[in-house]
C-alpha positions as a Markdown table, in Angstrom:
| # | Residue | x | y | z |
|---|---|---|---|---|
| 1 | Met | 75.9 | 103.8 | 91.7 |
| 2 | Ala | 77.5 | 103.4 | 88.3 |
| 3 | Met | 75.6 | 104.3 | 85.2 |
| 4 | Ala | 74.7 | 101.4 | 83.0 |
| 5 | Asn | 76.5 | 102.9 | 80.0 |
| 6 | Asp | 79.7 | 103.8 | 81.9 |
| 7 | Arg | 82.2 | 101.0 | 81.0 |
| 8 | Asp | 85.0 | 102.6 | 83.0 |
| 9 | Thr | 83.2 | 101.7 | 86.3 |
| 10 | Ala | 82.0 | 98.5 | 87.9 |
| 11 | Leu | 80.2 | 97.6 | 91.1 |
| 12 | Ala | 82.7 | 95.9 | 93.3 |
| 13 | Glu | 82.5 | 94.0 | 96.6 |
| 14 | Phe | 85.5 | 93.4 | 98.8 |
| 15 | Cys | 85.5 | 91.0 | 101.7 |
| 16 | Thr | 87.8 | 91.4 | 104.7 |
| 17 | Gln | 87.8 | 89.0 | 107.6 |
| 18 | Gln | 84.7 | 90.5 | 109.0 |
| 19 | Tyr | 83.2 | 93.1 | 106.6 |
| 20 | Leu | 81.8 | 93.4 | 103.1 |
| 21 | Ile | 82.7 | 96.8 | 101.5 |
| 22 | Ala | 80.7 | 97.5 | 98.4 |
| 23 | Gly | 80.8 | 100.4 | 96.0 |
| 24 | Thr | 81.6 | 101.7 | 92.6 |
| 25 | Leu | 85.1 | 101.2 | 91.3 |
| 26 | Arg | 86.7 | 103.2 | 88.5 |
| 27 | Thr | 88.3 | 100.6 | 86.3 |
| 28 | Gly | 89.6 | 102.6 | 83.4 |
| 29 | Gly | 88.7 | 99.6 | 81.2 |
| 30 | Gln | 90.9 | 97.2 | 83.3 |
| 31 | Arg | 89.8 | 93.9 | 84.9 |
| 32 | Leu | 89.6 | 93.8 | 88.7 |
| 33 | Thr | 92.5 | 91.5 | 88.9 |
| 34 | Asp | 94.7 | 93.9 | 87.0 |
| 35 | Leu | 93.7 | 96.8 | 89.4 |
| 36 | Leu | 94.4 | 94.8 | 92.5 |
| 37 | Asn | 97.8 | 93.6 | 91.1 |
| 38 | Asp | 98.9 | 97.1 | 90.2 |
| 39 | Glu | 101.9 | 97.6 | 92.6 |
| 40 | Leu | 101.8 | 101.4 | 92.2 |
| 41 | Phe | 98.9 | 101.6 | 94.6 |
| 42 | Ser | 98.4 | 100.0 | 98.0 |
| 43 | Ser | 94.7 | 100.6 | 98.1 |
| 44 | Val | 91.7 | 100.9 | 95.8 |
| 45 | Glu | 89.3 | 103.8 | 95.8 |
| 46 | Leu | 85.5 | 103.2 | 95.9 |
| 47 | Arg | 82.6 | 105.6 | 95.5 |
| 48 | His | 79.1 | 105.3 | 96.9 |
| 49 | Val | 80.4 | 103.0 | 99.6 |
| 50 | Gln | 78.3 | 100.7 | 101.9 |
| 51 | Val | 79.9 | 98.7 | 104.7 |
| 52 | Met | 78.2 | 95.6 | 106.2 |
| 53 | Arg | 79.2 | 93.0 | 108.7 |
| 54 | Leu | 79.5 | 89.6 | 107.1 |
| 55 | Ile | 77.4 | 88.1 | 109.8 |
| 56 | Asn | 74.5 | 90.5 | 109.0 |
| 57 | Leu | 74.6 | 91.6 | 105.3 |
| 58 | Lys | 71.1 | 93.1 | 105.6 |
| 59 | Glu | 72.3 | 95.9 | 107.9 |
| 60 | Val | 74.4 | 98.7 | 106.4 |
| 61 | Ile | 76.6 | 100.0 | 109.2 |
| 62 | Ala | 78.2 | 102.8 | 107.3 |
| 63 | Ser | 77.5 | 104.7 | 104.0 |
| 64 | His | 80.0 | 107.1 | 102.6 |
| 65 | Thr | 80.7 | 109.0 | 99.4 |
| 66 | Ser | 84.2 | 107.5 | 99.0 |
| 67 | Ala | 86.6 | 105.1 | 100.8 |
| 68 | Leu | 90.0 | 103.6 | 100.3 |
| 69 | Val | 90.2 | 99.9 | 100.8 |
| 70 | Glu | 93.7 | 98.6 | 101.7 |
| 71 | Lys | 94.7 | 95.7 | 99.4 |
| 72 | Glu | 96.5 | 94.0 | 102.2 |
| 73 | Gly | 93.3 | 93.5 | 104.1 |
| 74 | Ile | 91.3 | 92.2 | 101.2 |
| 75 | Met | 90.5 | 88.5 | 101.4 |
| 76 | Leu | 88.6 | 88.3 | 98.2 |
| 77 | Ala | 87.0 | 90.6 | 95.7 |
| 78 | Ile | 84.1 | 90.4 | 93.2 |
| 79 | Ser | 83.3 | 92.7 | 90.3 |
| 80 | Arg | 79.7 | 92.9 | 89.4 |
| 81 | Gly | 77.4 | 94.8 | 87.0 |
| 82 | Glu | 77.9 | 96.5 | 83.6 |
| 83 | Gly | 81.4 | 96.1 | 82.3 |
| 84 | Gly | 82.5 | 94.5 | 85.6 |
| 85 | Glu | 81.6 | 90.9 | 85.7 |
| 86 | Ala | 84.3 | 89.3 | 83.6 |
| 87 | Thr | 84.0 | 86.0 | 82.0 |
| 88 | Glu | 86.4 | 83.1 | 82.1 |
| 89 | Arg | 87.4 | 83.7 | 78.5 |
| 90 | Ser | 88.4 | 87.2 | 79.1 |
| 91 | Tyr | 90.8 | 86.2 | 81.8 |
| 92 | Tyr | 92.6 | 83.4 | 79.9 |
| 93 | Lys | 92.3 | 84.2 | 76.2 |
| 94 | Arg | 95.2 | 83.5 | 73.8 |
| 95 | Val | 97.1 | 81.2 | 76.3 |
| 96 | Asp | 97.2 | 77.5 | 76.8 |
| 97 | Thr | 95.9 | 76.6 | 80.2 |
| 98 | Ala | 95.3 | 73.6 | 82.4 |
| 99 | Lys | 92.3 | 74.0 | 84.6 |
| 100 | Trp | 92.2 | 72.7 | 88.1 |
| 101 | Asp | 89.0 | 72.4 | 90.2 |
| 102 | Val | 90.1 | 73.5 | 93.6 |
| 103 | Phe | 89.0 | 74.0 | 97.2 |
| 104 | Met | 90.9 | 76.7 | 99.1 |
| 105 | Thr | 90.8 | 78.1 | 102.6 |
| 106 | Ile | 91.7 | 81.7 | 103.5 |
| 107 | Pro | 91.0 | 83.3 | 106.9 |
| 108 | Ser | 87.2 | 83.3 | 107.4 |
| 109 | Phe | 86.4 | 81.8 | 104.0 |
| 110 | Glu | 86.1 | 78.5 | 102.1 |
| 111 | Leu | 86.5 | 78.9 | 98.3 |
| 112 | Phe | 85.4 | 76.5 | 95.5 |
| 113 | Gly | 86.3 | 77.2 | 91.9 |
| 114 | Arg | 88.5 | 76.7 | 89.0 |
| 115 | Leu | 92.1 | 77.8 | 88.9 |
| 116 | His | 93.8 | 78.2 | 85.5 |
| 117 | Val | 97.5 | 77.3 | 85.2 |
| 118 | Arg | 99.5 | 78.4 | 82.1 |
| 119 | Gly | 101.1 | 75.5 | 80.2 |
| 120 | Thr | 101.4 | 72.0 | 81.4 |
| 121 | Gly | 103.3 | 72.7 | 84.7 |
| 122 | Gly | 102.0 | 71.6 | 88.1 |
| 123 | Leu | 99.9 | 73.7 | 90.4 |
| 124 | Arg | 102.6 | 74.1 | 93.0 |
| 125 | Thr | 105.0 | 75.6 | 90.4 |
| 126 | Ala | 102.3 | 77.8 | 89.0 |
| 127 | Leu | 101.5 | 79.3 | 92.4 |
| 128 | Leu | 105.1 | 79.9 | 93.1 |
| 129 | Arg | 105.6 | 81.6 | 89.7 |
| 130 | Trp | 102.3 | 83.6 | 89.9 |
| 131 | Thr | 103.3 | 87.2 | 89.2 |
| 132 | Gly | 100.5 | 89.0 | 91.1 |
| 133 | Gln | 99.2 | 89.1 | 94.6 |
| 134 | Phe | 95.7 | 88.4 | 93.5 |
| 135 | Ile | 94.5 | 85.3 | 91.7 |
| 136 | Pro | 91.2 | 84.9 | 89.8 |
| 137 | Leu | 89.1 | 81.8 | 90.4 |
| 138 | Thr | 86.4 | 81.1 | 87.8 |
| 139 | Asp | 83.0 | 79.5 | 88.4 |
| 140 | Ala | 83.6 | 80.4 | 92.0 |
| 141 | Lys | 81.8 | 80.3 | 95.3 |
| 142 | Ala | 83.0 | 81.7 | 98.6 |
| 143 | Val | 81.4 | 80.6 | 101.9 |
| 144 | Tyr | 81.9 | 82.7 | 105.1 |
| 145 | Ser | 83.2 | 79.9 | 107.4 |
| 146 | Leu | 82.0 | 81.6 | 110.6 |
| 147 | Tyr | 78.4 | 81.9 | 109.3 |
| 148 | Pro | 78.0 | 79.4 | 106.4 |
| 149 | Glu | 74.6 | 80.9 | 105.4 |
| 150 | Val | 76.6 | 83.8 | 103.9 |
| 151 | Ser | 78.1 | 82.9 | 100.6 |
| 152 | Phe | 79.0 | 84.7 | 97.3 |
| 153 | Ser | 79.0 | 83.2 | 93.8 |
| 154 | Ser | 80.4 | 84.8 | 90.7 |
| 155 | Asn | 81.9 | 84.0 | 87.3 |
| 156 | Val | 85.2 | 85.3 | 88.8 |
| 157 | Ile | 86.2 | 85.7 | 92.4 |
| 158 | Val | 89.7 | 87.3 | 93.0 |
| 159 | Val | 91.6 | 85.8 | 95.9 |
| 160 | Asn | 94.5 | 87.4 | 97.8 |
| 161 | Lys | 97.3 | 84.9 | 97.3 |
| 162 | Ser | 99.1 | 85.8 | 100.5 |
| 163 | Arg | 96.0 | 84.8 | 102.5 |
| 164 | Ile | 95.8 | 81.3 | 101.1 |
| 165 | Glu | 96.1 | 78.7 | 103.9 |
| 166 | Thr | 95.2 | 75.5 | 102.0 |
| 167 | Val | 94.7 | 74.4 | 98.3 |
| 168 | Cys | 93.0 | 71.1 | 97.6 |
| 169 | Leu | 93.0 | 69.8 | 94.1 |
| 170 | Asp | 89.9 | 68.0 | 93.0 |
| 171 | Thr | 90.4 | 67.3 | 89.3 |
| 172 | Lys | 92.6 | 68.5 | 86.5 |
| 173 | Val | 90.6 | 69.4 | 83.4 |
| 174 | Ala | 92.4 | 68.7 | 80.2 |
| 175 | Leu | 94.8 | 71.3 | 78.8 |
| 176 | Arg | 92.8 | 73.6 | 76.5 |
| 177 | Ser | 93.9 | 76.3 | 74.1 |
| 178 | Gln | 91.9 | 79.5 | 74.7 |
| 179 | Arg | 92.5 | 80.6 | 71.2 |
| 180 | Ser | 89.3 | 79.0 | 69.9 |
| 181 | Ala | 86.5 | 81.3 | 69.0 |
| 182 | Gly | 83.8 | 79.0 | 70.4 |
| 183 | Pro | 82.3 | 79.2 | 73.9 |
| 184 | Leu | 84.1 | 77.5 | 76.8 |
| 185 | Thr | 82.5 | 74.5 | 78.4 |
């Protein structure tokens, strides 16, 4: 796996409808959202790969030196480990955002988290204008709907926008400037 001092790699997990694919991702210093939204590549390359069925994460069904994961099949992604687990602040620094607590459904998953919308516009407008295929949710949790005992939590879970079936708004948190130097609450 990635060396602790190698900031150009991160441990990453990708969920498809039935599988969890985990491995080391070369980031080149970029965030996972940026890599997934890079339109020059239709896949991401992983090293030291393990594949598990979502219904039985304890059993590794395949291990390989490398693998390509097609972006189109990714339901959600999580970056973990040294240099990989991004914080809310790093995703939304230097822009004014309104935060929405949301519940989303995508095939095979229920998602809970916080969606950040630039400016004061509504959520519908923000989703229509979103410039990438993958959207980060902060303070997020994903539950595998076919086997709810399986869930993933992270500071940031990246969701494939084209797979979103439902977005439910819980509350709008006040507009906040991310320019402040203090910690976010």
